[in-house]
C-alpha positions as CSV (number, residue, x, y, z in Angstrom):
1,M,184.5,1.0,-51.3
2,G,181.4,-0.4,-49.7
3,E,180.4,-4.0,-49.7
4,F,177.9,-5.2,-52.2
5,I,175.1,-7.6,-51.2
6,K,173.1,-9.9,-53.4
7,V,169.4,-8.9,-53.4
8,A,167.9,-10.7,-56.5
9,I,168.7,-12.6,-59.5
10,K,168.4,-11.3,-63.1
11,D,165.3,-13.5,-64.0
12,D,163.3,-12.1,-61.0
13,I,163.0,-8.8,-62.8
14,K,162.0,-8.5,-66.1
15,P,162.7,-5.3,-68.4
16,G,160.4,-2.7,-67.7
17,T,159.4,-3.7,-64.3
18,G,160.4,-3.5,-60.6
19,K,160.5,-5.4,-57.4
20,K,160.6,-4.7,-53.7
21,V,164.0,-6.1,-52.2
22,D,165.7,-5.9,-48.8
23,L,169.3,-4.5,-48.2
24,N,170.1,-5.3,-44.8
25,G,166.7,-4.3,-43.4
26,T,166.3,-1.2,-45.7
27,P,163.5,-1.6,-48.1
28,L,164.6,-0.8,-51.8
29,A,163.0,-0.6,-55.1
30,L,164.9,-2.6,-57.8
31,F,164.2,-2.0,-61.4
32,N,165.3,-3.2,-64.9
33,V,165.5,-0.6,-67.6
34,D,166.4,-2.2,-70.7
35,G,168.7,-4.8,-69.2
36,T,170.3,-2.3,-66.7
37,F,169.5,-2.6,-63.1
38,Y,168.8,0.4,-60.6
39,A,167.9,0.7,-57.0
40,I,166.3,3.5,-55.1
41,D,164.5,3.7,-51.8
42,N,161.0,2.0,-52.0
43,T,159.4,4.5,-50.0
44,C,157.5,7.4,-51.8
45,L,158.1,10.8,-50.1
46,H,154.4,11.8,-50.5
47,R,152.7,9.1,-48.4
48,K,155.2,6.5,-48.1
49,G,153.7,4.3,-50.9
50,P,155.8,1.2,-52.3
51,L,157.7,2.4,-55.4
52,G,158.8,-1.1,-56.2
53,D,155.2,-2.0,-56.9
54,G,154.9,1.1,-59.3
55,E,154.3,1.2,-62.9
56,V,157.4,1.8,-65.0
57,E,157.5,3.6,-68.2
58,K,161.1,4.1,-69.6
59,N,163.1,5.3,-66.6
60,I,160.1,6.7,-64.7
61,V,158.2,4.9,-61.8
62,T,154.9,6.0,-60.8
63,C,153.8,5.4,-57.1
64,P,150.9,3.1,-57.2
65,W,149.3,4.9,-54.2
66,H,148.9,8.7,-55.6
67,G,150.8,8.8,-58.7
68,W,154.0,10.6,-57.6
69,K,156.8,10.0,-60.3
70,Y,160.4,9.4,-59.8
71,D,163.4,9.0,-62.0
72,I,164.7,5.3,-61.5
73,L,168.3,6.4,-62.4
74,T,168.7,9.5,-60.1
75,G,165.8,9.1,-57.5
76,N,164.8,12.7,-58.6
77,C,161.0,13.3,-58.0
78,Q,159.3,14.4,-61.1
79,T,156.0,15.5,-59.4
80,N,157.7,17.7,-56.8
81,P,161.1,18.9,-58.2
82,G,163.8,19.4,-55.5
83,L,162.8,16.3,-53.8
84,K,164.5,12.9,-54.2
85,V,164.7,9.5,-52.9
86,K,168.0,7.8,-52.1
87,S,169.6,5.8,-55.1
88,F,172.3,3.0,-54.6
89,K,175.0,1.5,-56.6
90,V,174.1,-2.0,-58.5
91,K,176.3,-4.4,-60.1
92,V,175.6,-7.8,-61.8
93,E,177.8,-10.7,-61.2
94,G,176.7,-13.6,-63.4
95,E,173.0,-13.9,-62.6
96,D,173.2,-12.2,-59.2
97,I,172.1,-8.6,-58.8
98,L,174.1,-6.9,-56.0
99,V,173.4,-3.5,-54.4
100,G,175.9,-1.5,-52.5
101,E,176.3,2.0,-50.9
102,E,174.2,5.1,-51.7
103,Q,175.1,6.9,-54.8
104,N,176.6,10.3,-54.4
105,G,174.5,13.5,-55.2
């Protein structure tokens, strides 16, 4: 099992929003979907826009630069099926949000 690292606290990310965080030098986008937290690569595959700054609707984030859409739960691109950004394991301990290794698949 990989190590989990604290990247934020629960109050940092209100439900239905995201935030850019850093995991040992890797920029991630951390989201709160109805009280459950998810982490994906922060970089859009289209033109490298910041997904953590995107608008969130249910479990879909829209890149603020050119509108590409990604499923926050899986990293799957909705705009260009077959593409996906990395997704990462997330757990909550008390008020701390911790991110670990990349999810499989």
